[in-house]
C-alpha positions in Angstrom: 82.7 89.8 117.3 82.9 90.5 113.6 84.6 93.4 111.9 83.7 94.3 108.4 83.3 97.2 106.1 84.8 99.2 103.2 87.0 102.3 103.1 88.3 104.2 100.1 90.7 106.9 99.2 91.2 109.3 96.2 94.4 111.0 95.1 93.1 113.6 92.6 95.3 116.4 93.7 98.3 115.1 91.7 98.3 115.1 87.8 99.9 111.7 87.6 97.4 110.3 90.0 94.3 111.8 88.4 91.3 109.6 89.0 93.4 107.2 91.1 91.6 105.6 94.0 92.0 102.7 96.4 89.5 100.7 98.3 89.8 98.2 101.2 87.2 95.7 102.1 87.5 93.8 105.4 85.4 91.0 106.9 87.0 89.3 110.0 85.7 87.1 112.7 87.7 85.9 115.8 88.6 82.7 113.9 88.8 83.7 110.2 89.7 86.5 107.8 86.9 86.0 105.4 88.1 88.8 103.2 90.7 91.5 103.4 91.1 93.1 99.9 92.9 96.2 98.9 92.1 97.3 95.4 93.5 100.0 93.2 91.7 101.8 90.4 92.2 104.7 88.0 88.8 105.7 86.8 86.9 102.5 85.8 90.1 100.6 85.2 91.4 98.1 87.8 95.1 98.5 88.5 95.6 95.5 90.8 94.7 94.1 94.2 96.0 92.4 97.3 93.7 89.8 98.9 94.1 87.9 102.2 91.8 85.2 103.5 91.8 82.0 105.6 91.5 80.7 109.1 93.1 83.0 111.6 92.9 82.9 115.4 93.0 86.5 116.6 93.7 85.5 120.2 96.7 83.4 119.4 97.7 85.4 116.3 98.2 82.3 114.2 96.5 80.9 111.2 96.9 79.7 107.6 96.3 82.6 105.2 96.1 82.7 101.5 97.7 85.9 100.1 97.2 86.9 96.5 98.7 89.9 94.7 97.2 90.2 91.3 97.0 92.5 88.3 99.8 94.8 89.3 101.3 96.3 86.2 103.1 99.4 84.9 100.0 101.6 85.3 100.1 101.3 89.1 103.9 101.0 89.4 104.5 104.1 87.3 102.2 106.1 89.7 104.6 105.2 92.5 107.7 105.9 90.5 106.6 109.0 88.5 107.9 111.6 91.0 111.4 110.1 90.6 111.3 109.7 86.9 111.1 105.9 87.0 109.3 104.0 84.2 108.5 100.3 84.8 107.9 99.5 81.1 106.1 96.2 80.7 106.6 95.1 84.3 103.8 93.0 85.8 103.6 91.5 89.3 101.5 88.6 90.5 102.0 86.3 93.5 100.1 83.6 95.4 101.3 82.4 98.8 100.0 80.4 101.8 
């Protein structure tokens, strides 16, 4: 059994989120997460991504996964905080974990 495929979402109804979209790509087998990637874009600009991959036993629910959060900066954070008046200034977030 293998699960894979893309999905996407747009948030064009809100002025602050104009041209904002997200995409998830998934490729999983019973023994491995080949790719699980959630990417955020505004128009052609990448706003960040969350990637997960590595050996994973679906039956035992155990594995050794690599988790990477990359490229998250004020553009994406300000979208989340705009409705409450938050401004994240020059904030950037990156993380790599196993």
